[in-house]
C-alpha positions as CSV (number, residue, x, y, z in Angstrom):
1,M,101.8,132.3,129.7
2,M,103.6,132.0,126.3
3,R,105.8,129.1,127.8
4,G,102.7,127.1,128.8
5,G,100.8,127.9,124.9
6,E,104.1,126.4,123.8
7,E,104.5,123.4,126.3
8,R,100.7,122.8,125.0
9,S,101.5,122.9,121.6
10,G,104.3,120.4,122.1
11,I,102.0,118.1,123.6
12,R,99.5,118.1,120.9
13,K,102.2,117.7,118.1
14,K,103.8,114.9,119.9
15,G,100.4,113.3,120.4
16,S,99.2,113.9,116.7
17,G,100.8,110.6,115.5
18,V,99.4,108.8,118.2
19,R,96.7,105.9,117.1
20,Q,95.3,102.5,118.1
21,W,96.7,99.3,117.1
22,L,95.2,96.1,118.2
23,V,97.7,93.7,119.1
24,V,97.2,90.0,119.0
25,D,99.8,88.0,120.8
26,G,101.3,84.7,120.3
27,R,98.4,83.2,122.4
28,G,95.6,84.6,120.4
29,E,94.6,87.3,123.4
30,T,94.0,91.0,121.9
31,H,94.5,94.2,123.5
32,V,94.3,97.9,122.0
33,M,97.9,100.1,122.2
34,E,97.9,103.5,121.8
35,A,101.3,104.3,120.4
36,G,103.1,106.8,118.0
37,K,105.2,106.5,115.2
38,H,108.6,106.4,117.1
39,S,107.3,103.7,119.5
40,I,106.1,101.4,116.7
41,M,109.7,101.8,115.0
42,R,111.1,100.9,118.0
43,R,108.9,97.6,119.0
44,T,109.8,96.5,115.4
45,G,112.4,97.5,114.5
46,L,110.8,99.6,111.1
47,P,112.3,102.3,109.5
48,A,109.8,105.4,109.2
49,R,109.5,104.7,105.3
50,D,107.9,101.2,105.9
51,L,105.3,102.8,108.5
52,R,104.0,105.4,106.1
53,I,102.9,102.3,104.0
54,L,100.3,101.7,106.6
55,D,99.3,104.7,106.9
56,P,95.2,105.6,106.0
57,L,95.9,108.7,105.0
58,L,98.1,107.7,102.1
59,S,97.1,106.1,98.8
60,Y,99.5,103.3,98.6
61,P,99.3,100.0,96.2
62,S,99.2,96.7,97.8
63,T,102.8,95.6,99.2
64,L,104.4,93.1,101.1
65,L,107.3,93.6,102.5
66,G,110.1,91.3,104.7
67,R,112.4,93.3,107.1
68,E,115.0,92.1,109.9
69,R,112.3,92.0,112.6
70,A,108.8,92.3,111.4
71,I,106.8,91.9,108.0
72,V,104.8,94.6,107.0
73,I,101.3,94.0,104.7
74,N,99.1,96.5,103.1
75,L,96.7,93.9,101.5
76,E,93.5,95.4,100.6
77,H,91.6,96.1,103.7
78,I,94.4,94.8,106.1
79,K,97.0,96.8,107.3
80,A,99.1,95.0,109.5
81,I,103.0,94.4,111.0
82,I,103.6,90.8,112.1
83,T,106.7,90.1,114.4
84,A,108.0,86.7,115.4
85,Q,105.8,86.8,118.6
86,E,102.8,88.9,117.6
87,V,100.5,90.9,115.4
88,L,99.6,94.5,114.9
89,L,96.9,95.9,113.1
90,L,95.9,99.4,112.1
91,N,92.6,99.4,111.3
92,S,90.6,96.8,113.2
93,R,87.6,99.0,114.0
94,D,87.0,98.5,110.1
95,P,83.8,96.7,110.0
96,S,85.1,94.9,106.9
97,V,88.4,93.7,109.2
98,T,86.4,92.6,111.8
99,P,85.7,88.9,110.0
100,F,89.5,88.9,109.6
101,V,90.5,89.5,113.0
102,H,88.4,86.7,114.1
103,E,89.7,84.2,111.6
104,L,93.0,85.1,112.5
105,Q,93.0,84.7,116.3
106,A,91.3,81.3,115.5
107,R,94.3,80.4,113.7
108,I,96.7,81.6,116.1
109,V,94.9,79.7,119.1
110,R,95.0,76.5,117.2
111,H,99.0,77.1,116.3
112,H,99.9,77.8,120.0
113,E,97.6,74.8,121.0
114,S,99.6,72.7,118.3
115,T,103.3,74.0,119.4
116,S,102.4,73.6,123.4
117,R,100.9,70.2,123.0
118,P,103.0,67.9,125.4
119,E,103.0,65.0,123.7
120,P,104.1,64.7,119.7
121,E,101.7,63.2,117.3
122,P,102.0,59.7,115.8
123,E,103.2,61.4,112.3
124,P,105.2,64.3,112.9
125,V,103.6,67.6,111.1
126,K,105.6,70.5,109.9
127,I,104.3,73.4,112.7
128,L,104.4,76.9,110.6
129,P,106.1,79.5,112.7
130,F,104.1,82.3,114.3
131,E,104.6,85.0,111.7
132,F,103.6,82.5,108.6
133,V,100.3,81.6,110.7
134,A,99.8,85.0,110.6
135,L,100.7,86.1,106.9
136,E,98.7,83.0,105.6
137,A,95.6,84.5,107.4
138,C,96.0,87.8,105.8
139,L,96.9,86.3,102.3
140,E,93.9,83.9,102.4
141,A,91.7,87.1,103.4
142,A,93.0,89.8,101.2
143,C,92.8,87.1,97.9
144,T,89.0,85.8,99.0
145,V,87.8,89.4,99.1
146,L,89.2,89.8,95.6
147,D,87.6,86.9,94.3
148,S,84.1,87.5,96.0
149,E,84.6,91.1,94.3
150,A,85.1,89.5,90.7
151,K,82.3,86.8,91.1
152,T,80.2,89.4,92.1
153,L,81.6,91.8,89.0
154,E,80.8,88.9,86.7
155,Q,77.4,88.1,88.2
156,E,76.4,91.8,87.1
157,A,78.4,92.0,84.1
158,H,76.8,89.4,82.2
159,P,72.8,90.0,81.9
160,A,74.3,93.8,81.7
161,L,76.1,93.0,78.4
162,D,73.3,90.7,77.0
163,K,70.7,93.6,77.6
164,L,73.1,96.0,75.6
165,T,73.5,93.2,72.9
166,S,69.7,93.0,72.6
167,K,68.6,96.7,72.8
168,I,71.2,99.8,72.5
169,S,70.0,102.4,75.1
170,T,71.6,105.0,77.3
171,L,70.4,102.9,80.5
172,N,72.2,99.8,79.1
173,L,75.2,101.7,78.0
174,E,75.8,103.6,81.1
175,R,75.5,100.4,83.4
176,V,78.2,98.8,80.8
177,R,80.2,102.1,81.3
178,Q,80.2,101.8,85.1
179,I,80.9,97.7,85.1
180,K,84.0,98.5,82.9
181,S,85.2,101.1,85.4
182,R,84.8,98.7,88.1
183,L,86.3,95.6,85.9
184,V,89.6,98.3,85.4
185,A,89.7,99.1,89.2
186,I,89.4,95.9,90.3
187,T,92.0,94.1,87.7
188,G,94.5,96.8,88.4
189,R,94.4,95.8,92.2
190,V,94.6,92.1,91.4
191,Q,97.3,92.7,89.4
192,K,99.5,94.3,92.5
193,V,99.1,91.5,94.7
194,R,99.8,89.3,91.9
195,D,103.4,91.0,91.1
196,E,104.0,91.5,95.0
197,L,103.5,87.6,94.9
198,E,105.8,87.0,91.8
199,H,108.1,89.3,93.2
200,L,108.5,87.5,96.6
201,L,108.9,84.2,94.7
202,D,111.6,85.2,92.5
203,D,114.1,86.3,95.2
204,D,114.8,84.1,97.9
205,E,116.6,86.6,100.1
206,D,113.1,88.7,100.4
207,M,111.6,85.2,101.4
208,A,114.6,84.4,103.7
209,E,113.8,88.1,105.2
210,M,110.8,86.3,106.4
211,Y,111.5,84.2,108.7
212,L,111.5,86.0,111.8
213,T,111.2,83.1,114.3
214,D,114.3,81.5,113.0
215,K,116.6,84.6,112.4
216,L,115.2,85.5,116.4
217,A,116.3,82.2,117.6
218,E,119.8,81.7,115.8
219,H,120.2,85.9,116.6
220,D,120.0,84.3,120.1
221,S,122.1,81.4,119.9
222,I,124.6,83.6,118.4
223,N,124.8,86.0,121.3
224,N,124.4,83.3,123.6
225,D,128.1,81.9,122.3
226,D,129.6,85.4,122.2
227,D,128.4,86.1,125.6
228,E,130.1,82.6,126.5
229,N,133.2,83.4,124.5
230,Q,133.3,87.0,126.1
231,D,133.3,85.4,129.6
232,D,136.1,83.1,128.7
233,E,138.3,85.8,127.3
234,D,137.9,87.7,130.2
235,N,138.8,85.3,132.4
236,E,142.3,84.7,131.0
237,D,145.4,85.8,132.4
238,A,144.6,89.8,132.3
239,A,147.2,91.1,134.5
240,E,150.1,90.1,131.5
241,I,148.4,92.7,128.9
242,S,149.2,96.1,129.2
243,F,147.1,99.4,129.4
244,D,148.3,100.6,126.1
245,A,147.6,97.2,124.3
246,A,144.6,96.9,126.0
247,G,142.9,99.8,124.3
248,P,143.3,99.1,120.7
249,A,142.7,95.6,121.0
250,A,139.7,95.9,122.9
251,A,138.5,98.8,120.7
252,Y,138.9,96.0,118.0
253,D,137.6,93.5,119.7
254,D,134.3,95.1,120.4
255,H,134.4,96.6,116.5
256,H,135.1,92.7,115.3
257,H,132.4,91.3,117.8
258,G,129.9,93.7,116.4
259,T,131.0,93.2,112.8
260,R,130.9,89.1,113.0
261,D,127.3,89.3,114.8
262,S,125.9,91.5,111.7
263,A,127.6,89.4,109.1
264,T,126.4,85.9,110.6
265,Y,123.1,87.0,111.1
266,S,123.3,88.0,107.6
267,A,124.6,84.7,106.9
268,V,122.0,83.0,108.8
269,T,119.1,85.0,106.8
270,K,120.8,83.9,103.4
271,Q,121.5,80.2,104.0
272,L,117.6,79.6,105.4
273,D,115.8,77.2,103.4
274,V,112.8,79.4,101.8
275,E,110.9,76.1,100.4
276,E,108.4,76.2,103.3
277,L,107.3,80.0,102.7
278,E,107.6,79.5,98.8
279,M,105.2,76.3,99.0
280,L,103.0,78.9,101.1
281,L,103.0,81.8,98.6
282,E,102.8,79.7,95.4
283,A,99.4,78.2,96.7
284,Y,98.2,81.8,96.8
285,F,99.6,83.2,93.7
286,V,97.8,80.1,91.8
287,Q,94.5,81.5,93.4
288,I,95.2,85.3,92.7
289,D,96.1,84.1,89.3
290,G,92.9,82.3,88.7
291,T,91.1,85.6,90.0
292,L,92.9,87.7,87.4
293,N,92.5,85.1,84.2
294,K,88.7,85.4,85.3
295,L,89.0,89.3,85.4
296,S,91.1,88.9,82.0
297,T,88.0,86.7,80.5
298,L,85.3,89.2,81.3
299,R,87.5,91.9,79.9
300,E,87.6,90.1,76.8
301,Y,83.6,89.5,76.8
302,V,83.2,93.1,77.6
303,D,85.6,94.1,74.8
304,D,83.7,91.4,72.2
305,T,80.5,93.0,73.4
306,E,82.2,96.8,72.6
307,D,83.0,95.4,69.2
308,Y,79.5,93.8,68.2
309,I,77.8,96.8,69.5
310,N,80.5,99.0,67.3
311,I,79.5,96.7,64.3
312,M,75.7,97.0,64.7
313,L,76.0,100.9,65.0
314,D,78.2,100.9,61.6
315,D,75.7,99.0,59.9
316,K,72.3,101.2,61.2
317,Q,75.1,104.2,60.2
318,N,75.3,102.5,56.9
319,H,71.5,101.9,56.1
320,L,70.9,105.9,57.4
321,L,73.9,106.6,54.4
322,Q,71.8,104.4,52.1
323,M,68.5,105.9,52.7
324,G,70.1,109.3,52.3
325,V,71.3,108.0,48.9
326,M,67.9,106.8,48.0
327,L,66.1,110.2,49.6
328,T,68.8,112.5,47.6
329,T,68.1,111.1,44.4
330,A,64.4,110.6,44.6
331,T,65.0,114.5,45.3
332,L,67.1,114.7,42.1
333,V,64.6,113.6,39.7
334,V,61.2,115.0,41.4
335,S,63.3,118.6,40.7
336,A,63.1,117.7,36.9
337,F,59.3,117.1,37.3
338,V,59.3,120.4,39.0
339,V,61.4,121.8,36.1
340,V,58.4,121.3,33.4
341,A,55.9,122.2,35.9
342,G,57.7,125.5,36.0
343,I,58.2,125.7,32.4
344,F,54.5,125.3,31.9
345,G,53.7,127.9,34.6
346,M,55.7,130.4,32.5
347,N,53.5,133.4,30.6
348,I,53.8,131.9,27.0
349,H,51.4,130.9,24.7
350,I,51.7,127.6,23.0
351,E,49.3,125.2,21.4
352,L,48.5,123.0,24.7
353,F,47.2,126.0,26.4
354,D,44.6,126.6,23.6
355,E,41.4,125.4,24.7
356,Q,40.3,124.6,20.7
357,K,43.5,122.7,20.0
358,A,43.8,121.1,23.2
359,G,42.1,119.7,25.9
360,M,42.0,117.0,29.0
361,A,43.6,114.4,27.2
362,E,46.9,116.2,26.3
363,F,47.1,117.6,29.8
364,L,46.9,113.8,31.2
365,W,49.4,112.9,28.6
366,T,51.4,115.7,29.7
367,V,51.5,115.0,33.0
368,G,51.8,111.1,33.0
369,G,54.7,111.1,31.0
370,S,56.7,113.7,33.2
371,T,55.8,111.3,35.9
372,A,57.1,108.1,34.2
373,G,60.0,110.0,32.6
374,T,60.6,110.8,36.4
375,I,60.2,107.4,37.8
376,F,62.3,106.1,34.5
377,L,65.2,108.7,35.7
378,Y,64.8,107.5,39.6
379,V,65.1,103.5,38.5
380,V,68.3,104.2,36.6
381,A,69.9,106.3,39.3
382,I,69.0,103.5,41.3
383,A,70.5,100.8,39.6
384,W,73.8,102.9,38.7
385,C,74.5,103.3,42.5
386,K,73.7,99.8,42.8
387,H,76.3,98.7,40.0
388,K,78.8,101.1,41.8
389,G,78.1,99.4,45.0
390,L,76.7,102.2,46.7
391,L,73.7,101.0,47.7
392,E,73.2,97.1,48.8
């Protein structure tokens, strides 16, 4: 029982890394393949660390890598591995990837028809290799998605910013806050794609690594030449070579053959003309750079609106402070009138309270004089504040 449980546990562990891949071959035909990590590594020659970039459970930024036998693409919603003969898509069931799959198939079908055409065209046209056709489809899909999101955000941002400018409210502020958060996120994604393309354009060796078809053809040619040379050497007079001499020589021959193969393969990679790929990447670099400039312009508009809102708030705050100064001054001068009233309210005997010596006229003169004095003090205080620049 224990052994059977261990076997079933081992099967579950072994199959836990199995995922569904959509394979698009060189003729545009597709089929779904279930494969584990090690199977994909053997099929594409990629190390495990490169496959982690495509893991949907991990959050990796946009990445574009050229390897010996494959190109790893993690651009927005596209997670793919491109080889010289096929494209492997990891998240093909994602609804956002479906239009890309159709476009990729159409491009590959046209490429297959152009390469298998029996008669050449009157004006020869340079046909891109398979991997560049797939790479261009991936770049176009990623750049189009980012540009579409940038345009949508721009269309939503301008009305929201205009409303906030005309009326500062909690609802308008919340809308602008959400737009600014989206703007920061989209700008970061666009900037990462732009940096990846710029890094490739600045490094010819990295671009040369992406010439999978040429490298494969050169590698096969080198192997064929080496096989022919090896057959010629084997047909020589082997009887004249002793066993003792042949042992180390053969070992050295095998080692020298492997070293020469690797060195020649690296030399072929470095000597490839990358102008074709450079033009392809440059076109999408210009497109993604335009999207980034559009977002930068929108960011400047948001910053300008924020500055304007802050100026408006500061102006309102200044008006409130001025009103506070005026009310405080009014309270101060009224307090002087209250002091006069308090003095007359004291239990003392003065002629003003004597009905035989004073009457309504004296009372009115007292109240009127106190009021006029209060107003005079208020006007003097306000004039002094304006003279000192405390009030406009």
